[in-house]
MARBA-234628 format. One record per atom (N, C-alpha, C): atom name; x, y, z. Coordinates in Angstrom, 2 decimals. Each point is the difference from the previous one (the first is absolute). Layout:
BEGIN
CA	X	Y	Z $
...
% end
This chain:
BEGIN
N	0.84	-1.20	0.00 $
CA	-0.84	1.20	0.00 $
C	0.87	1.26	0.00 $
N	-0.45	1.01	-0.74 $
CA	0.72	1.27	-0.07 $
C	0.07	0.63	1.39 $
N	1.22	0.40	0.40 $
CA	0.20	0.65	1.29 $
C	0.73	1.33	-0.22 $
N	-0.44	1.02	0.73 $
CA	0.57	1.33	-0.15 $
C	0.63	0.47	1.31 $
N	0.93	0.94	-0.12 $
CA	0.58	0.65	1.17 $
C	-0.91	1.16	0.41 $
N	0.17	0.55	1.21 $
CA	-0.80	1.15	0.40 $
C	0.11	1.18	-0.96 $
N	1.21	0.31	-0.47 $
CA	0.15	1.12	-0.94 $
C	-0.68	-0.29	-1.34 $
N	0.08	-1.25	-0.44 $
CA	-0.69	-0.37	-1.24 $
C	-1.51	0.15	0.15 $
N	-0.51	-0.38	1.16 $
CA	-1.44	0.15	0.26 $
C	-0.40	1.47	-0.04 $
N	0.80	0.87	0.62 $
CA	-0.35	1.41	0.04 $
C	-0.01	0.60	-1.41 $
N	1.04	-0.29	-0.79 $
CA	0.07	0.58	-1.34 $
C	-1.10	-0.57	-0.89 $
N	-0.25	-1.29	0.07 $
CA	-1.07	-0.57	-0.81 $
C	-1.35	0.60	0.38 $
N	-0.25	0.14	1.30 $
CA	-1.24	0.61	0.45 $
C	-0.15	1.42	-0.50 $
N	1.09	0.77	0.03 $
CA	-0.03	1.39	-0.47 $
C	-0.30	0.05	-1.50 $
N	0.65	-0.85	-0.78 $
CA	-0.23	0.00	-1.45 $
C	-1.46	-0.34	-0.32 $
N	-0.56	-0.97	0.70 $
CA	-1.41	-0.35	-0.22 $
C	-0.90	1.16	0.40 $
N	0.25	0.58	1.17 $
CA	-0.82	1.10	0.49 $
C	0.02	1.19	-0.96 $
N	1.18	0.42	-0.42 $
CA	0.11	1.18	-0.85 $
C	-0.57	-0.25	-1.39 $
N	0.13	-1.24	-0.49 $
CA	-0.60	-0.32	-1.30 $
C	-1.51	0.16	0.04 $
N	-0.59	-0.31	1.17 $
CA	-1.46	0.06	0.13 $
C	-0.50	1.39	0.37 $
N	0.76	0.73	0.82 $
CA	-0.51	1.27	0.52 $
C	0.48	1.22	-0.78 $
N	1.19	-0.08	-0.62 $
CA	0.51	1.14	-0.78 $
C	0.54	-0.51	-1.34 $
N	-0.87	-0.55	-0.84 $
CA	0.47	-0.58	-1.26 $
C	0.68	1.02	-0.92 $
N	-0.36	1.29	0.15 $
CA	0.61	1.03	-0.84 $
C	1.46	0.21	0.33 $
N	0.45	-0.44	1.17 $
CA	1.40	0.14	0.41 $
C	0.75	-1.33	-0.04 $
N	-0.58	-0.98	-0.64 $
CA	0.54	-1.37	-0.02 $
C	0.43	-0.33	-1.42 $
N	1.07	-0.77	-0.20 $
CA	0.94	-0.64	0.93 $
C	0.78	1.02	0.86 $
N	0.70	-0.52	1.01 $
CA	0.65	0.86	0.98 $
C	1.51	0.04	-0.18 $
N	0.56	1.17	0.28 $
CA	1.45	0.14	0.03 $
C	0.54	-0.56	1.32 $
N	1.30	-0.16	0.06 $
CA	0.63	-0.47	1.25 $
C	-0.31	0.95	1.14 $
N	0.07	1.29	-0.26 $
CA	-0.28	1.00	1.04 $
C	-1.44	-0.11	0.49 $
N	-0.94	-0.16	-0.92 $
CA	-1.41	-0.12	0.38 $
C	-0.25	-1.28	0.79 $
N	0.67	-1.07	-0.37 $
CA	-0.15	-1.26	0.73 $
C	0.53	0.15	1.42 $
N	1.16	0.61	0.14 $
CA	0.59	0.18	1.33 $
C	-0.90	0.86	0.87 $
N	-0.50	1.10	-0.56 $
CA	-0.91	0.86	0.76 $
C	-1.27	-0.74	0.37 $
N	-0.53	-0.81	-0.90 $
CA	-1.21	-0.77	0.28 $
C	0.21	-1.02	1.10 $
N	1.20	-0.59	0.04 $
CA	0.31	-0.97	1.05 $
C	0.06	0.66	1.37 $
N	0.51	1.23	0.04 $
CA	0.26	0.67	1.27 $
C	-1.11	0.95	0.43 $
N	-1.11	0.07	-0.74 $
CA	-1.07	0.90	0.39 $
C	-0.62	-0.45	1.31 $
N	-0.63	0.94	0.71 $
CA	-0.47	-0.26	1.35 $
C	-1.41	-0.59	0.06 $
N	-0.84	0.27	-1.01 $
CA	-1.37	-0.50	0.05 $
C	-0.13	-1.31	-0.77 $
N	-0.91	-0.85	0.45 $
CA	-0.27	-1.29	-0.62 $
C	1.23	-0.92	-0.03 $
N	0.86	0.11	1.01 $
CA	1.19	-0.84	0.08 $
C	0.17	-0.51	1.43 $
N	0.37	-1.27	0.11 $
CA	0.29	-0.59	1.30 $
C	1.03	-1.12	-0.20 $
N	1.21	0.14	0.50 $
CA	0.51	1.13	0.78 $
C	0.50	1.12	-0.92 $
N	0.34	1.14	0.59 $
CA	0.64	1.09	-0.73 $
C	1.44	-0.41	-0.30 $
N	0.46	0.26	-1.23 $
CA	1.36	-0.39	-0.38 $
C	0.81	1.23	-0.41 $
N	1.29	-0.22	-0.17 $
CA	0.91	1.08	-0.41 $
C	0.97	-0.57	-1.03 $
N	-0.52	-0.47	-1.12 $
CA	0.83	-0.59	-1.04 $
C	0.80	1.08	-0.74 $
N	1.20	-0.33	-0.37 $
CA	0.79	0.86	-0.87 $
C	-0.25	-0.40	-1.45 $
N	0.37	0.88	-0.93 $
CA	-0.16	-0.34	-1.42 $
C	0.89	-1.18	-0.38 $
N	1.17	-0.10	0.62 $
CA	0.90	-1.11	-0.29 $
C	-0.63	-1.34	0.41 $
N	-0.60	-0.03	1.20 $
CA	-0.64	-1.22	0.46 $
C	-1.24	-0.32	-0.85 $
N	-0.74	1.04	-0.38 $
CA	-1.18	-0.21	-0.84 $
C	0.41	-0.57	-1.36 $
N	1.11	0.48	-0.57 $
CA	0.47	-0.50	-1.29 $
C	0.40	-1.46	0.10 $
N	0.70	-0.35	1.08 $
CA	0.37	-1.40	0.21 $
C	-1.25	-0.89	0.08 $
N	-1.01	0.50	0.68 $
CA	-1.23	-0.76	0.16 $
C	-0.75	-0.13	-1.32 $
N	-0.01	1.05	-0.80 $
CA	-0.63	-0.06	-1.32 $
C	0.69	-1.04	-0.88 $
N	1.33	-0.05	0.06 $
CA	0.73	-1.02	-0.77 $
C	-0.42	-1.41	0.43 $
N	-0.17	-0.18	1.31 $
CA	-0.43	-1.31	0.51 $
C	-1.41	-0.34	-0.46 $
N	-0.89	0.99	0.02 $
CA	-1.38	-0.23	-0.46 $
C	-0.04	-0.30	-1.49 $
N	0.90	0.62	-0.77 $
CA	0.06	-0.31	-1.44 $
C	0.45	-1.45	-0.21 $
N	0.95	-0.43	0.80 $
CA	0.48	-1.38	-0.12 $
C	-1.10	-1.00	0.36 $
N	-0.94	0.42	0.86 $
CA	-1.10	-0.88	0.39 $
C	-1.21	0.14	-0.91 $
N	0.13	0.82	-1.04 $
CA	-1.07	0.12	-0.99 $
C	-1.19	0.81	0.44 $
N	0.20	0.91	0.97 $
CA	-1.12	0.79	0.51 $
C	0.05	1.46	-0.43 $
N	1.15	0.45	-0.49 $
CA	0.19	1.41	-0.38 $
C	0.74	0.05	-1.32 $
N	-0.34	1.01	-0.80 $
CA	0.71	0.24	-1.26 $
C	0.41	1.46	-0.10 $
N	1.15	0.22	-0.61 $
CA	0.44	1.37	-0.26 $
C	-0.55	0.43	-1.35 $
N	-0.44	1.25	-0.08 $
CA	-0.53	0.53	-1.25 $
C	0.67	1.34	-0.29 $
N	0.17	0.30	-1.28 $
CA	0.52	1.29	-0.44 $
C	-1.09	0.67	-0.82 $
N	-0.53	1.09	0.51 $
CA	-1.05	0.71	-0.69 $
C	0.59	0.93	-1.05 $
N	-0.71	0.19	-1.07 $
CA	0.45	0.88	-1.07 $
C	0.20	1.42	0.51 $
N	1.18	0.55	-0.28 $
CA	0.29	1.37	0.42 $
C	0.49	0.12	1.42 $
N	0.14	-1.12	0.71 $
CA	0.47	0.04	1.39 $
C	1.36	-0.66	0.11 $
N	0.88	0.62	0.79 $
CA	1.32	-0.58	0.25 $
C	0.07	-0.70	1.35 $
N	-1.10	0.02	0.71 $
CA	-0.02	-0.57	1.36 $
C	-0.52	-1.43	-0.04 $
N	0.70	-0.89	0.69 $
CA	-0.48	-1.38	0.14 $
C	-1.34	0.00	0.72 $
N	-0.92	-0.81	-0.49 $
CA	-1.27	-0.17	0.69 $
C	-0.32	-1.48	0.11 $
N	-0.86	-0.30	0.98 $
CA	-0.27	-1.40	0.31 $
C	-1.50	-0.24	0.16 $
N	-0.43	-1.19	-0.38 $
CA	-1.39	-0.40	0.19 $
C	-0.04	-1.44	0.49 $
N	-1.07	-0.33	0.70 $
CA	-0.14	-1.37	0.49 $
C	-0.70	-0.86	-1.04 $
N	0.24	-1.29	0.07 $
CA	-0.75	-0.97	-0.81 $
C	-0.54	-1.08	0.94 $
N	-0.39	0.43	1.19 $
CA	-0.47	-0.94	1.02 $
C	-1.29	-0.70	-0.42 $
N	-0.85	0.72	-0.72 $
CA	-1.27	-0.60	-0.42 $
C	0.26	-1.24	-0.86 $
N	0.95	0.14	-0.91 $
CA	0.33	-1.13	-0.88 $
C	0.82	-1.06	0.75 $
N	0.98	0.44	0.78 $
CA	0.89	-0.94	0.68 $
C	-0.75	-0.85	1.02 $
N	-0.94	0.61	0.71 $
CA	-0.74	-0.71	1.05 $
C	-1.30	-0.61	-0.53 $
N	-0.36	0.35	-1.23 $
CA	-1.22	-0.51	-0.64 $
C	-1.23	0.33	0.83 $
N	-0.18	1.30	0.25 $
CA	-1.14	0.46	0.78 $
C	-0.65	1.19	-0.71 $
N	-1.24	0.29	0.37 $
CA	-0.71	1.14	-0.54 $
C	0.27	1.26	0.80 $
N	-0.61	1.10	-0.43 $
CA	0.25	1.28	0.65 $
C	-0.50	0.03	1.43 $
N	-1.15	-0.60	0.27 $
CA	-0.52	-0.01	1.37 $
C	0.94	-0.74	0.94 $
N	0.51	-1.15	-0.45 $
CA	0.97	-0.74	0.81 $
C	1.29	0.80	0.15 $
N	0.40	0.67	-1.07 $
CA	1.24	0.75	0.00 $
C	0.00	1.10	1.06 $
N	-1.09	0.77	0.09 $
CA	-0.02	1.11	0.95 $
C	-0.11	-0.50	1.44 $
N	-0.65	-1.13	0.22 $
CA	-0.04	-0.58	1.35 $
C	1.40	-0.42	0.43 $
N	0.73	-0.66	-0.88 $
CA	1.37	-0.41	0.31 $
C	0.86	1.23	0.27 $
N	-0.14	1.03	-0.83 $
CA	0.80	1.21	0.18 $
C	-0.28	0.65	1.35 $
N	-1.28	0.06	0.39 $
CA	-0.36	0.61	1.28 $
C	0.61	-0.79	1.16 $
N	0.00	-1.31	-0.09 $
CA	0.60	-0.83	1.05 $
C	1.52	0.16	0.03 $
N	0.61	0.19	-1.16 $
CA	1.44	0.24	-0.05 $
C	0.37	1.33	0.64 $
N	-0.83	1.00	-0.22 $
CA	0.32	1.36	0.45 $
C	-0.34	0.24	1.46 $
N	-1.04	-0.70	0.53 $
CA	-0.47	0.34	1.35 $
C	-0.14	-1.17	0.96 $
N	0.18	-1.22	-0.49 $
CA	-0.05	-1.14	0.91 $
C	-1.39	-0.58	0.17 $
N	-0.15	-0.96	0.95 $
CA	-1.27	-0.72	0.18 $
C	-1.18	0.94	0.25 $
N	-1.13	-0.32	-0.63 $
CA	-1.20	0.82	0.12 $
C	-1.25	-0.88	-0.12 $
N	-1.12	0.54	0.47 $
CA	-1.27	-0.70	-0.12 $
C	-0.61	0.24	-1.38 $
N	-1.04	-0.76	-0.26 $
CA	-0.76	0.16	-1.25 $
C	-0.46	1.45	-0.17 $
N	-0.60	0.56	1.04 $
CA	-0.52	1.37	-0.07 $
C	1.10	1.02	-0.19 $
N	1.13	-0.17	0.69 $
CA	1.11	0.93	-0.16 $
C	0.56	-0.05	-1.42 $
N	0.10	-1.21	-0.54 $
CA	0.50	-0.14	-1.36 $
C	-0.93	0.66	-1.01 $
N	-1.29	-0.15	0.20 $
CA	-0.94	0.64	-0.92 $
C	0.18	1.52	0.03 $
N	0.08	0.58	1.21 $
CA	0.11	1.43	0.12 $
C	1.30	0.55	-0.56 $
N	1.09	-0.74	0.16 $
CA	1.31	0.52	-0.40 $
C	0.36	-0.36	-1.43 $
N	-0.27	-1.23	-0.41 $
CA	0.36	-0.40	-1.37 $
C	-0.90	0.63	-1.04 $
N	-1.18	0.47	0.41 $
CA	-0.93	0.62	-0.96 $
C	0.56	1.28	-0.59 $
N	1.01	0.61	0.64 $
CA	0.61	1.19	-0.58 $
C	0.78	-0.37	-1.26 $
N	0.35	-1.27	-0.16 $
CA	0.73	-0.46	-1.18 $
C	-0.90	-0.59	-1.07 $
N	-1.10	-0.63	0.45 $
CA	-0.90	-0.68	-0.94 $
C	-1.34	-0.20	0.70 $
N	-1.13	0.23	-0.69 $
CA	-1.31	-0.12	0.66 $
C	-0.24	-1.38	0.60 $
N	-0.36	-0.03	1.28 $
CA	-0.40	-1.22	0.71 $
C	-1.26	0.37	0.77 $
N	-1.15	-0.18	-0.64 $
CA	-1.23	0.59	0.49 $
C	-0.50	-0.56	1.33 $
N	0.22	-1.27	0.26 $
CA	-0.54	-0.61	1.22 $
C	1.04	-0.89	0.67 $
N	-0.24	-0.30	1.27 $
CA	0.90	-0.92	0.70 $
C	-0.14	-1.43	-0.55 $
N	-1.17	-0.32	-0.56 $
CA	-0.17	-1.33	-0.62 $
C	0.94	-0.16	-1.18 $
N	0.16	1.09	-0.79 $
CA	0.92	-0.06	-1.13 $
C	1.42	-0.22	0.50 $
N	0.38	0.71	1.06 $
CA	1.34	-0.16	0.56 $
C	0.19	-1.41	0.53 $
N	-1.03	-0.55	0.64 $
CA	0.10	-1.37	0.52 $
C	0.20	-1.00	-1.13 $
N	-0.69	0.19	-1.12 $
CA	0.19	-0.89	-1.15 $
C	1.42	0.12	-0.55 $
N	0.52	1.22	-0.04 $
CA	1.38	0.20	-0.47 $
C	0.98	-0.70	0.94 $
N	-0.20	0.17	1.30 $
CA	0.89	-0.65	0.97 $
C	-0.08	-1.52	-0.11 $
N	-1.20	-0.52	-0.20 $
CA	-0.15	-1.45	-0.15 $
C	0.77	-0.50	-1.21 $
N	-0.03	0.77	-1.10 $
CA	0.74	-0.43	-1.20 $
C	1.50	0.02	0.25 $
N	0.47	0.95	0.81 $
CA	1.43	0.06	0.33 $
C	0.40	-1.06	1.01 $
N	-0.95	-0.40	0.85 $
CA	0.25	-1.02	1.02 $
C	0.07	-1.40	-0.59 $
N	-0.80	-0.25	-1.04 $
CA	-0.18	-1.37	-0.48 $
C	0.71	-0.27	-1.32 $
N	1.00	0.80	-0.30 $
CA	0.86	-0.30	-1.15 $
C	0.89	-1.20	0.33 $
N	0.55	-0.67	-1.03 $
CA	0.97	-1.08	0.28 $
C	1.14	0.49	0.89 $
N	0.45	1.24	-0.24 $
CA	0.97	0.65	0.89 $
C	-0.64	1.28	0.52 $
N	-0.63	-0.06	1.18 $
CA	-0.75	1.16	0.52 $
C	0.86	1.24	0.10 $
N	-0.64	1.15	-0.23 $
CA	0.68	1.29	0.13 $
C	-0.36	0.71	1.30 $
N	-1.03	-0.49	0.70 $
CA	-0.37	0.59	1.29 $
C	-0.32	-1.13	0.97 $
N	0.01	0.34	1.28 $
CA	-0.43	-0.93	1.05 $
C	-0.96	0.70	0.94 $
N	-0.89	-0.77	0.59 $
CA	-0.95	0.56	0.97 $
C	0.60	-0.09	1.39 $
N	-0.19	1.06	0.79 $
CA	0.52	0.08	1.36 $
C	-1.15	0.15	1.00 $
N	0.24	-0.34	1.26 $
CA	-1.03	0.22	1.03 $
C	-0.29	1.49	0.16 $
N	-1.16	0.35	0.52 $
CA	-0.32	1.42	0.24 $
C	1.01	0.64	0.96 $
N	0.17	1.29	-0.16 $
CA	0.85	0.76	0.93 $
C	-0.70	0.06	1.36 $
N	0.75	0.18	1.09 $
CA	-0.62	0.10	1.32 $
C	-1.10	1.06	0.02 $
N	-1.17	-0.40	0.53 $
CA	-1.11	0.93	0.08 $
C	-0.83	0.09	-1.26 $
N	0.35	-0.78	-1.03 $
CA	-0.74	0.04	-1.27 $
C	-0.55	-1.39	-0.30 $
N	-0.99	-0.07	-0.88 $
CA	-0.57	-1.29	-0.37 $
C	0.35	-0.42	-1.43 $
N	0.44	0.96	-0.80 $
CA	0.23	-0.28	-1.42 $
C	1.38	-0.61	-0.22 $
N	0.08	-1.07	-0.77 $
CA	1.32	-0.56	-0.33 $
C	0.79	0.98	-0.84 $
N	1.31	-0.11	0.05 $
CA	0.88	0.85	-0.80 $
C	0.67	-0.85	-1.08 $
N	0.57	0.68	-0.96 $
CA	0.66	-0.68	-1.11 $
C	1.38	0.61	-0.21 $
N	0.96	-0.88	-0.33 $
CA	1.38	0.45	-0.22 $
C	0.51	-0.60	-1.30 $
N	0.91	0.70	-0.68 $
CA	0.59	-0.50	-1.24 $
C	1.06	-1.06	0.30 $
N	0.30	-0.84	-0.99 $
CA	0.96	-1.08	0.19 $
C	1.24	0.14	-0.89 $
N	0.13	1.13	-0.70 $
CA	1.20	0.19	-0.82 $
C	1.22	0.23	0.88 $
N	-0.23	0.55	1.19 $
CA	1.06	0.17	1.00 $
C	-0.66	-0.14	1.36 $
N	-0.19	-1.22	0.49 $
CA	-0.79	-0.24	1.21 $
C	0.47	0.75	1.24 $
N	1.28	0.34	0.07 $
CA	0.52	0.68	1.19 $
C	0.10	1.52	-0.20 $
N	-0.64	0.51	-1.03 $
CA	0.07	1.43	-0.29 $
C	-0.59	0.84	1.12 $
N	-1.15	-0.43	0.55 $
CA	-0.66	0.70	1.09 $
C	-0.24	-0.97	1.15 $
N	0.09	0.46	1.24 $
CA	-0.35	-0.86	1.14 $
C	-1.47	-0.42	-0.10 $
N	-0.27	-1.28	0.07 $
CA	-1.37	-0.49	-0.18 $
C	-0.87	0.24	1.23 $
N	0.64	0.27	1.15 $
CA	-0.78	0.25	1.21 $
C	-0.07	1.48	0.35 $
N	0.47	0.87	-0.91 $
CA	-0.01	1.44	0.27 $
C	-1.41	0.54	-0.18 $
N	-0.35	1.08	0.71 $
CA	-1.33	0.60	-0.20 $
C	-0.11	0.55	-1.41 $
N	-1.20	0.01	-0.58 $
CA	-0.18	0.49	-1.36 $
C	0.31	1.48	-0.09 $
N	0.47	0.47	-1.18 $
CA	0.26	1.44	-0.15 $
C	-1.28	0.78	0.15 $
N	0.03	1.20	0.58 $
CA	-1.22	0.77	0.21 $
C	-0.67	0.38	-1.30 $
N	-1.32	0.00	0.00 $
CA	-0.73	0.42	-1.18 $
C	0.11	1.50	-0.15 $
N	-0.33	0.48	-1.20 $
CA	0.05	1.44	-0.25 $
C	-0.97	0.73	0.92 $
N	-1.19	-0.60	0.22 $
CA	-0.98	0.64	0.87 $
C	0.49	0.06	1.44 $
N	0.65	-1.10	0.44 $
CA	0.52	-0.03	1.36 $
C	1.12	1.01	0.17 $
N	0.90	0.06	-0.99 $
CA	1.10	0.96	0.07 $
C	-0.52	1.42	0.01 $
N	-1.04	0.25	-0.82 $
CA	-0.59	1.34	-0.06 $
C	-0.64	0.36	1.33 $
N	-0.71	-0.97	0.60 $
CA	-0.66	0.24	1.28 $
C	1.03	0.27	1.10 $
N	1.10	-0.77	-0.02 $
CA	1.05	0.21	1.00 $
C	0.64	1.37	-0.16 $
N	0.22	0.40	-1.26 $
CA	0.59	1.31	-0.24 $
C	-0.93	1.11	0.46 $
N	-1.31	-0.17	-0.27 $
CA	-0.97	1.01	0.42 $
C	-0.06	0.09	1.52 $
N	0.04	-1.17	0.67 $
CA	-0.03	-0.02	1.47 $
C	1.23	0.69	0.56 $
N	1.17	-0.28	-0.61 $
CA	1.23	0.62	0.48 $
C	-0.05	1.51	-0.18 $
N	-0.52	0.43	-1.16 $
CA	-0.09	1.44	-0.26 $
C	-0.94	0.67	0.99 $
N	-1.16	-0.65	0.27 $
CA	-0.97	0.56	0.94 $
C	0.60	0.09	1.40 $
N	0.74	-1.05	0.39 $
CA	0.63	0.01	1.33 $
C	1.03	1.11	0.11 $
N	0.78	0.19	-1.08 $
CA	1.01	1.06	0.01 $
C	-0.65	1.38	0.10 $
N	-1.10	0.19	-0.74 $
CA	-0.71	1.28	0.05 $
C	-0.58	0.25	1.39 $
N	-0.55	-1.05	0.62 $
CA	-0.57	0.15	1.34 $
C	1.09	0.36	1.00 $
N	1.14	-0.68	-0.08 $
CA	1.11	0.29	0.91 $
C	0.46	1.44	-0.16 $
N	0.11	0.44	-1.24 $
CA	0.43	1.38	-0.26 $
C	-1.01	0.99	0.56 $
N	-1.30	-0.28	-0.18 $
CA	-1.05	0.90	0.50 $
C	0.03	0.10	1.52 $
N	0.18	-1.15	0.66 $
CA	0.07	-0.01	1.47 $
C	1.19	0.82	0.47 $
N	1.15	-0.15	-0.66 $
CA	1.18	0.78	0.38 $
C	-0.25	1.50	-0.17 $
N	-0.67	0.38	-1.08 $
CA	-0.31	1.40	-0.24 $
C	-0.93	0.55	1.10 $
N	-1.02	-0.78	0.37 $
CA	-0.93	0.43	1.05 $
C	0.71	0.13	1.34 $
N	0.88	-0.96	0.31 $
CA	0.74	0.08	1.25 $
C	0.87	1.25	0.03 $
N	0.60	0.34	-1.12 $
CA	0.83	1.20	-0.08 $
C	-0.85	1.25	0.22 $
N	-1.21	0.01	-0.61 $
CA	-0.89	1.14	0.14 $
C	-0.45	0.17	1.45 $
N	-0.32	-1.09	0.67 $
CA	-0.42	0.05	1.41 $
C	1.13	0.54	0.87 $
N	1.23	-0.45	-0.27 $
CA	1.15	0.49	0.75 $
C	0.17	1.51	-0.17 $
N	-0.14	0.48	-1.22 $
CA	0.13	1.43	-0.27 $
C	-1.12	0.79	0.68 $
N	-1.22	-0.54	0.00 $
CA	-1.12	0.67	0.68 $
C	0.25	0.10	1.50 $
N	0.52	-1.05	0.58 $
CA	0.31	0.03	1.44 $
C	1.03	1.07	0.31 $
N	1.00	0.13	-0.86 $
CA	1.03	1.02	0.22 $
C	-0.60	1.40	-0.13 $
N	-0.90	0.17	-0.97 $
CA	-0.64	1.30	-0.19 $
C	-0.85	0.37	1.20 $
N	-0.78	-0.96	0.51 $
CA	-0.84	0.23	1.18 $
C	0.88	0.35	1.21 $
N	1.12	-0.71	0.15 $
CA	0.90	0.27	1.13 $
C	0.55	1.42	-0.07 $
N	0.37	0.45	-1.21 $
CA	0.54	1.35	-0.16 $
C	-1.06	1.06	0.31 $
N	-1.25	-0.23	-0.47 $
CA	-1.10	0.94	0.27 $
C	-0.30	0.05	1.50 $
N	-0.02	-1.13	0.65 $
CA	-0.27	-0.05	1.44 $
C	1.07	0.75	0.77 $
N	1.26	-0.18	-0.43 $
CA	1.10	0.69	0.67 $
C	-0.12	1.51	-0.18 $
N	-0.38	0.43	-1.22 $
CA	-0.15	1.43	-0.27 $
C	-1.14	0.61	0.83 $
N	-1.06	-0.76	0.27 $
CA	-1.15	0.49	0.76 $
C	0.17	-0.20	1.50 $
N	1.09	-0.64	0.37 $
CA	0.22	-0.25	1.41 $
C	-0.88	-1.10	0.56 $
N	-0.49	-0.85	-0.90 $
CA	-0.84	-1.11	0.44 $
C	0.83	-1.28	0.01 $
N	-0.28	-0.89	0.95 $
CA	0.71	-1.28	0.00 $
C	-0.41	-0.81	-1.23 $
N	0.99	-0.62	-0.65 $
CA	-0.29	-0.82	-1.18 $
C	-0.68	-1.30	0.41 $
N	-1.09	-0.31	-0.70 $
CA	-0.70	-1.27	0.27 $
C	0.77	-1.14	-0.58 $
N	-0.11	-1.15	0.62 $
CA	0.71	-1.17	-0.47 $
C	-0.98	-1.01	-0.62 $
% end
């Protein structure tokens, strides 16, 4: 069975993702691939690949029949595209599910639908389940089913091109809605803290003003 290294998984996932989400900028240059590997969103874990390491990895992926170099008319820059659909003999729905698992690790059916749909329409969780079943029951499976995460009931799924790429017992990556809610909560808490500090400062200044007025009038300052 085809086995990939962590860096190969990241670059292959990036090439699939960019082909689906930004086709007008595809195939990708070495610089674009490196930046895509190291971007902060939709990646787990965050990486810091150099162009030299990315080039070495691209050469390895070419040797494994998953990537090809292309020269576009009028361009002097090397560009690269994946041929994973042909090499793995899968359709686009299967392709984007595999890419999402490569880029972010084990996820549930619902999480995969929400995240992989940015690359290719997956209208229902039933459709995603059928796609996962097809990947599970191949002669050489491309995914495996995992037990639910602690506190959850839904089984998770992980890719098998590099089984040790992500910890299988790690908590799932936060959803966009959860991350947004956490950010909003943090912002609200920061604003509240700042407001309380401002009010405390104002009260202190008022007390000082009252003390000065009382002293000027010869009255004892109230406490």
